[in-house]
C-alpha positions in Angstrom: 0.0 0.0 0.0 2.0 2.9 -1.3 2.1 6.0 0.8 4.9 7.7 2.5 6.1 5.5 5.4 3.6 2.8 4.7 4.5 -0.6 3.4 4.2 -1.1 -0.4 1.3 -3.3 -1.5 3.7 -5.9 -3.0 5.5 -6.1 0.4 2.2 -6.6 2.1 1.3 -9.5 -0.2 4.7 -11.2 0.2 5.7 -10.2 3.7 2.4 -11.2 5.3 0.9 -13.0 2.3 0.0 -16.0 4.5 -2.8 -14.0 5.9 -4.8 -15.0 2.8 -3.8 -18.6 3.2 -5.6 -19.4 6.4 -7.0 -22.8 5.5 -5.0 -24.4 8.3 -6.7 -22.4 11.0 -8.6 -24.6 13.5 -12.3 -24.7 13.6 -13.2 -24.0 17.2 -16.2 -23.5 19.3 -17.1 -20.2 20.8 -19.3 -19.4 23.8 -20.6 -16.8 26.1 -19.2 -18.1 29.4 -20.8 -21.2 30.8 -22.4 -22.1 27.4 -20.3 -23.2 24.5 -21.6 -23.1 20.9 -20.7 -26.1 18.8 -19.8 -26.0 15.1 -22.2 -27.2 12.4 -20.3 -30.4 11.9 -20.4 -31.2 15.6 -24.2 -30.6 15.7 -24.8 -32.7 12.7 -23.0 -35.6 14.4 -25.1 -35.1 17.5 -28.4 -35.2 15.5 -27.3 -38.3 13.5 -26.5 -40.0 16.8 -29.9 -39.1 18.1 -31.5 -40.8 15.0 -29.4 -43.9 15.7 -30.6 -44.1 19.3 -34.2 -43.8 18.1 -33.7 -46.8 15.8 -32.0 -48.8 18.6 -34.9 -47.9 21.0 -37.5 -49.0 18.5 -35.7 -52.3 18.0 -35.1 -52.8 21.7 -38.8 -52.6 22.6 -40.3 -54.2 19.5 -37.9 -57.1 19.1 -37.6 -58.0 22.8 -39.8 -61.0 23.6 -39.6 -60.2 27.3 -41.6 -56.9 26.9 -44.4 -56.5 29.4 -46.1 -53.1 29.6 -45.4 -51.2 32.8 -47.8 -48.2 32.4 -47.5 -47.7 28.7 -48.5 -50.0 25.8 -46.0 -50.9 23.0 -48.0 -48.7 20.6 -47.7 -45.7 22.9 -44.0 -46.3 23.3 -43.7 -46.4 19.5 -45.6 -43.1 19.2 -43.1 -41.5 21.7 -40.2 -42.6 19.5 -41.9 -41.2 16.4 -42.6 -37.9 18.1 -39.0 -37.8 19.2 -37.9 -38.4 15.6 -40.1 -35.5 14.4 -38.7 -33.2 17.2 -35.1 -34.1 16.2 -35.9 -33.4 12.6 -37.3 -30.0 13.4 -34.3 -29.1 15.5 -32.0 -30.4 12.8 -33.8 -28.1 10.3 -33.6 -25.2 12.7 -29.9 -25.7 13.2 -29.3 -25.6 9.5 -30.7 -22.1 9.4 -29.9 -20.8 12.9 -26.6 -22.4 14.0 -26.5 -21.2 17.5 -29.6 -21.3 19.7 -29.4 -21.9 23.5 -33.2 -22.5 23.5 -32.8 -25.3 20.9 -30.0 -26.9 22.8 -32.1 -27.0 25.9 -35.3 -28.3 24.2 -33.3 -31.1 22.6 -31.5 -32.0 25.8 -34.7 -32.1 28.0 -36.4 -34.1 25.2 -33.6 -36.6 25.4 -34.0 -36.9 29.2 -37.8 -37.3 29.1 -37.7 -40.0 26.5 -34.9 -41.9 28.2 -36.9 -41.7 31.5 -39.9 -43.1 29.8 -37.8 -45.9 28.3 -36.3 -46.8 31.7 -39.7 -46.8 33.4 -41.0 -49.3 30.7 -37.8 -51.3 30.3 -38.8 -55.0 30.6 -35.6 -56.2 32.3 -35.0 -56.2 36.1 -31.8 -54.3 35.6 -32.7 -51.9 32.7 -30.0 -51.5 30.1 -31.6 -48.2 29.1 -30.2 -46.6 32.3 -26.9 -46.4 30.6 -28.3 -43.9 28.1 -28.6 -41.3 30.9 -24.8 -41.2 31.0 -24.6 -40.7 27.2 -27.2 -37.9 27.4 -25.2 -36.1 30.1 -21.8 -36.5 28.4 -23.2 -35.7 25.0 -24.8 -32.5 26.0 -22.4 -31.4 28.8 -19.2 -31.9 26.9 -20.6 -30.2 23.8 -22.3 -27.2 25.3 -20.4 -26.4 28.4 -20.7 -26.6 32.2 -24.1 -25.1 32.5 -25.7 -27.8 30.3 -23.5 -30.4 32.0 -25.1 -29.5 35.4 -28.6 -29.3 33.9 -28.1 -32.7 32.3 -26.8 -34.3 35.5 -29.7 -32.9 37.6 -32.3 -33.8 35.0 -31.0 -37.3 34.5 -30.9 -37.9 38.3 -34.5 -36.7 38.7 -35.7 -38.6 35.6 -34.0 -41.8 36.7 -35.5 -41.6 40.2 -39.0 -41.0 38.8 -38.6 -43.8 36.3 -37.6 -46.3 39.1 -40.5 -45.3 41.2 -42.9 -45.8 38.2 -41.4 -49.2 37.7 -41.9 -50.1 41.3 -45.4 -48.7 42.0 -47.1 -48.9 38.6 -45.4 -51.9 37.0 -44.8 -53.9 40.2 -41.3 -54.5 39.0 -38.7 -55.2 41.7 -35.7 -53.0 42.4 -32.9 -55.5 42.8 -29.7 -54.6 44.6 -27.7 -54.8 41.4 -29.8 -52.0 39.9 -29.4 -49.8 43.0 -25.6 -50.2 42.8 -25.6 -49.6 39.0 -27.6 -46.4 39.6 -25.2 -45.4 42.4 -22.1 -46.0 40.4 -23.6 -44.1 37.4 -24.4 -41.1 39.6 -20.9 -41.1 41.2 -19.3 -41.4 37.7 -21.4 -38.4 36.4 -20.6 -36.3 39.5 -16.9 -37.1 39.2 -17.0 -36.4 35.4 -18.6 -33.0 36.2 -15.9 -32.1 38.7 -13.2 -33.2 36.3 -14.8 -31.4 33.4 -15.0 -28.2 35.5 -11.3 -28.3 36.2 -10.5 -29.1 32.6 -12.7 -26.2 31.5 -11.1 -23.8 33.9 -7.6 -24.8 32.7 -8.7 -24.6 29.1 -10.1 -21.1 29.5 -6.9 -19.9 31.3 -4.8 -21.4 28.5 -7.0 -19.9 25.8 -6.9 -16.5 27.5 -3.1 -16.6 27.5 -2.7 -18.0 24.0 -5.4 -15.9 22.4 -4.5 -12.5 23.7 -1.9 -10.0 22.4 0.1 -9.2 25.5 0.8 -5.6 24.5 -2.7 -4.4 23.6 -4.9 -6.8 25.4 -6.8 -7.5 22.1 -7.2 -10.9 20.5 -4.2 -12.1 18.5 -4.3 -13.2 14.9 -4.8 -16.9 15.6 -7.8 -16.2 17.9 -9.3 -13.8 15.4 -9.3 -16.4 12.6 -10.7 -19.1 14.9 -13.5 -16.8 16.1 -14.2 -15.8 12.4 -15.0 -19.4 11.5 -18.0 -19.4 13.9 -19.1 -15.9 13.0 -19.1 -16.7 9.3 -21.0 -19.9 10.0 -23.7 -17.8 11.6 -23.8 -15.4 8.7 -24.1 -18.1 6.1 -26.7 -20.1 8.1 -28.7 -17.3 9.7 -28.7 -14.8 6.8 -27.1 -12.3 9.1 -24.6 -9.5 8.5 -21.0 -9.1 9.6 -18.9 -5.9 9.1 -15.1 -5.9 9.1 -13.0 -2.9 9.8 -9.3 -3.1 8.9 -7.2 -0.4 10.5 -3.7 0.3 9.3 -1.6 2.9 11.2 0.0 5.8 9.2 3.5 7.0 9.9 3.9 4.6 12.8 7.6 4.1 11.8 8.3 7.8 12.4 7.0 7.3 16.0 9.4 4.5 16.6 12.3 6.3 14.9 11.7 9.7 16.5 10.5 8.8 20.0 11.7 5.3 20.5 10.1 1.9 20.7 8.8 2.4 24.2 6.6 5.3 22.9 5.6 3.1 19.9 4.4 0.4 22.3 2.5 3.0 24.3 0.8 4.2 21.1 -0.2 0.6 20.2 -1.5 0.0 23.7 -3.6 3.2 23.5 -5.0 2.2 20.1 -6.0 -1.1 21.5 -7.9 0.7 24.3 -9.6 3.0 21.8 -10.8 0.0 19.7 -12.2 -1.8 22.8 -14.0 1.4 23.9 -15.6 1.8 20.5 -17.3 -1.6 20.1 -19.9 -3.7 21.9 -19.2 -6.7 24.1 -20.4 -9.0 21.3 -17.9 -7.6 18.8 -14.3 -8.7 18.2 -11.2 -6.5 18.1 -7.8 -8.0 17.3 -4.3 -7.1 16.6 -3.6 -8.7 13.2 0.1 -8.0 13.3 2.5 -5.1 13.8 0.4 -1.9 13.3 -2.6 -3.6 11.7 -5.9 -4.2 13.5 -9.1 -5.9 12.7 -12.6 -5.4 14.1 -15.6 -7.7 13.4 -19.1 -6.2 14.1 -21.9 -8.8 14.3 -25.4 -7.8 13.2 -24.2 -4.3 12.0 -24.5 -2.3 8.8 -21.8 -0.5 6.8 -23.1 2.8 8.2 -22.6 1.5 11.7 -19.1 0.5 10.8 -18.3 3.9 9.3 -19.6 5.7 12.4 -17.3 3.5 14.5 -14.4 4.1 12.2 -14.8 7.9 12.4 -15.0 7.7 16.2 -11.8 5.7 16.3 -10.0 8.2 14.0 -11.2 11.1 16.0 -9.9 9.6 19.3 -6.6 8.6 17.6 -6.1 12.1 16.3 -6.8 13.6 19.7 -4.3 11.3 21.3 -1.7 12.1 18.7 -2.1 15.8 19.4 -1.9 15.3 23.2 1.4 13.4 22.7 2.7 15.7 20.0 3.0 12.8 17.6 2.5 12.7 13.8 0.5 9.6 13.1 -3.0 8.5 12.1 -4.9 5.5 11.1 -6.6 4.5 7.8 -9.6 2.2 8.0 -11.3 0.1 5.3 -14.7 -1.5 5.7 -16.4 -4.5 4.2 -19.5 -6.5 4.8 -20.3 -10.2 4.7 -21.9 -11.7 2.7 -22.1 -8.6 0.3 -18.3 -8.5 -0.2 -17.5 -12.1 0.6 -19.0 -15.2 2.3 -15.7 -16.3 3.8 -13.0 -14.5 5.8 -10.6 -14.9 2.9 -12.9 -13.3 0.4 -14.0 -10.5 2.7 -10.3 -9.7 3.6 -9.4 -9.5 -0.1 -12.1 -6.9 -0.7 -11.2 -4.9 2.4 -7.5 -5.1 1.6 -8.2 -3.6 -1.9 -10.3 -0.8 -0.3 -7.4 0.0 2.1 -5.0 0.1 -0.8 -7.2 2.6 -2.6 -7.5 4.8 0.5 -3.7 4.7 1.1 -2.9 5.4 -2.6 -5.0 8.6 -2.9 -4.9 10.1 0.5 -2.9 13.4 0.8 -4.3 14.7 4.1 -2.4 14.0 7.3 -5.5 12.4 8.9 -6.4 8.8 8.0 -9.0 8.0 5.4 -12.0 5.7 5.4 -12.8 3.5 2.4 -15.6 1.0 1.7 -15.0 -2.3 -0.1 -16.5 -2.9 -3.5 -19.0 -5.7 -3.9 -18.1 -8.8 -5.9 -19.5 -8.8 -9.4 
């Protein structure tokens, strides 16, 4: 990007050209604290697993010669499974259009618990094999959606299991052998232990992610964390027909700050810019140091006009800080919108990069410019 003291465009392509080649970035889950949001591929596997268990449940009750109704008939149990299949299908369809939905996670989990409880209460065997499915429900939901769902699944399965055993005893006149009591006790202890262990692992994971995902100087996300988070954000854009605005900020004449006032002042400038970026966005948005004097902001559910207002606010605060410190630097910002300018992080970055180049090429004023990306034709 050719301007005095800015890197030439060719240098940007070669020196940091791997920024376009981000196919090796990991696809991660993101969350809002105690709830984690799974990727589309993970959710597909979970729905397919649910279908598999419906088939196994139908076979278990319809093929078993030992079946004797407890408080439901075989026809009623089959209806329960068919309704569950319909519910799974509706949730599957909803997930294909709205990737992240805590309400859907909860509906699917409690539906699992209710159906398993009904199966246990009607299981024809003295020690019901269907009790094991409670463990799978807890682990399947807890390990995928975080500690909040883990706790809900443990409590729900415990309550559902107790109710199912009481129904077997008082309505089906089925005995509760000592083996089943110990099996239930062992399962409960295993789940509580798994919850404690999972909590410790989750705490360590968050601490490690916080350390590895944060730029130590500015406190913003680093490049790796930005690209990982972008995967989930673009999944939501492509599945939910949402909008995502990208701001790419490139500092002007930053080299003169380092050369004239030293690297300590340069670090102070970068740190202050990081504070300005964080103060200018919402908690749901993402601000990251892409590398050197380049910064990226991702605005969820925002318009280009919203992005331009934020860009002008950032430039105004940067100019004010530069005057206070008697420094000669600014920031140029380019904007792009997904999916208008690209449906992937690579495509959107290309369009925004071109806009930044145009702004850098024609800008003569000392203050930074703002340029919008051009839509793909």
